[in-house]
N, C-alpha and C positions, 0 to 999 in steps of 0.2 A: 581231426579230433578236436573237440572243444575244450576238454579238460583232461588232465592227468590226475588220477586218484592213486594214492600210495598208502598201503596198509602193511604192517609187519607183525610178526610174533602172535599169530592167532591162537596157537597152542591149544587146539581142540575145543575152542569156544565157538561152536557153530551158531548158536542162537545170537550171540553178540555180533558175529560176522554178518549174518543175514540181515539183522536189524540195521546195522551200520550202513550196509549197501542200500537198504531201503531209505534210510534217513537222508543219505546224500543224493538220492534219486539217480542212482547209477543206471546209465543207459549205454549198453555196449556199442550201440550204433554211433554214439558221439563221444564216449569217454574211453580213454586208455587206462585200464586198471593194471597197476604194477604191485605185485606182492613180494615182500622181501624175505620170505622164508620163515621157518619154524612153524609148521602147520600141526605138528604132533606134540604129544607129551603134556603133562600137567592138567590140562582141561579134560572134560568128560567125553568129548566127541571127536577124537582124532580121525577116525575112519570117515565120519561124515564130512569133516573139513577137507580131507584129501579128495573125497568124491566131488565136493563142490569146486575145489581148485582145478581138478581135472576138467570138469565141465566148463569152467570159465576160460581155461586155456584152449581147449579143443574146439569149443563152440563160439566163443566170444573174443578170441584173440588177446586175452589177458596175458601178461608176462608174469611168470612165477619163478623166483630164484630159490636156490637151495640154502637152507640154514643148517647150523650145526646139529640141531636135534633131528632134523630130517636125515642127515648123513649118518648119525649114530644109529638111528632106527634101521636104516638100510644096511649098515655094516653088521649089526647084530643079526638081522634076519638072514643075510647072505653068508656070514662067516661063523656066527656063533662064538663060543668061547666065554670063559668065566669073567675075564677082564672087561670085555665090551658089555657083557650082560650086567655086571655090577654097576658100571657107569650109567647104562641105560635105565636101570631101576632107580638108582640114586637120583637121577635128574628128571624124574617124573614119568618113567616109562610104564608103570603099572596101569594108570588110567588109559594109556594107549592100548595095552593088551585087553583091557576090559571092554573098550569100545569095539574092538575087532572080534572078541570071543565071548563076551557077555557071560562070564561065569556066575554061578549062584553063590559062590563062597570066595573068600580071599585066596589068592594064588599061593599054592605050595611050589617048591622048586620043580617038582614033576609037572605041575600044571603050566609053569612058565615055559618049559621046554615044549610041552604039548601045544601051547599057544603059538610058539614060534613056528612049529610045523604046520599048524592050521593056516597061518598067514602066508607061509611059503607056498602052500598048496592052493589056497583060495584067493589070495590077493597079490599074485605075482604082478598083475598090471599096476598096482599101487607102487610096489617096490621098483619096478622098471621106470615108472614115471618119475618118482622122487630121485632116483639115481642119475637120471639124465638131465635134471634141471640145471640151468646155467648158474654160474657163480656171480655174474655181474650182468648189467644191462646199461646201455648208454644211449642217450638221445642228445638233441642239440643243446639242452639246458642242464642236464644232470647226469651224474654217474650213480647208479643204484647198486648197492651191495647189502648183504645181510649184516655183516659186522663192521667192515671198514677197510681202509687201505694202510699198507705198511710204508711209512715215510722213508725207510731205508732203500726203497726201490724207486729209481728215477722214472722207470716205466712201470706204472702200477699194474698193468696187465700181466707182468712177468713175476709178480709176487707169488709165494707158495699158496696152493689152494687153501690150506688150513687158515691162512690169514683172512681170506674173504669171509670165513665162517666164524672165526674165534677172536680176532684181535679186539682189544678194548682200549685201555688207557693210552697206549703208544699212538694209536690213531686219534683218539679224542683230544689228547693234549697237544697235538701238532697242528700247526696252521699250514694248510696246503695253498700257498699263494700263487703257484704256477699252473694250477689245473684249469683255471678259468671256467670251471663248472662247479656247482655245489654237489657234494656227496650226500645222498640220501641213504640213511642206514637205520637198522634196528638193533637187535641183539642185546645192547646195553640199555637197561630200563632208564628212561629219562629221569625218573625220581632219583637215581643214583648219580646223575650228572648235575641237575640243578634243583633237586629237592621237590620236584613236582612231576606228576604223571603227564602233564601237558607236553606237547611237542617242544623240543629244544632247538632254538635257532642260533646258529653261529655264523660268522662271516663266510666260512668255507664249507660248512656241513650242517645237516639237519637231522636230528635224532627223533624217531617217531614211535619207539616201543613204549607204550603206556602201561605195560605190566598187567594186561587183562587177566592172565591166569593167576596173578597174585592178588586179585580182587580189586584192581584199580580201574583202568579204562583201556578200551581199544580205540586207537586214534586213526583218523583218515586225514592225510595231508592232501589238499586239493590245489593244483597249480593250473592257473588259467591267465593268459595274457600278461605274463611276467609278475603275477601277484599270487600270494599264498593265502589260503583259508584253511581252517582246521575244524573238523567235526569229530565228535567222539561218542562212544557208547560207554556209559558209566556202569561198572560191574557191581557196585554196592547197592 
């Protein structure tokens, strides 16, 4: 592989995702694509993003990790319950339901439950795919996660599953001097770290969530021959 391409937090923004892959001249024969999770919610086209990610994984050997939004979507579809549903809707779930069910009107409570049943019946392959995505990936140069690593665990692979998808400040504020690999992560928008939607570079970690579903940008971090390059698609 000539290049490693890293993208995170697509959040239903299929047009931006497709355009960014085109802009970086993604070639699966030569590039390793690594996606750091959060394919659904907030943006308008979650179903299409999941379709695309499945294609990239199954046909082009891309690596796709599981994010907290993906996990919450899976949990709600599989388990239901008012608590999970409330969190799902609060954190951008309605556009996800709209992308799968395309209602003509705003969702009522009855329609939300009906949408859940439709997804259970017609998109079981999506739920199975998302539920089985790994929480981390590692190569000779990097550790890839959705959210980060918990510094309380000397062996990071033993940390709770939730930390891989949810941890924020505890990870970002800690310097991991003993890893000897940079951690590539999304989840926390880089504008909340250094006041810019551009990729955030630290000594031990690199944050790439450009906040595309918040109207900012979708970043692609490119690694080749020990050097980094960044391309992005501007949402404004």
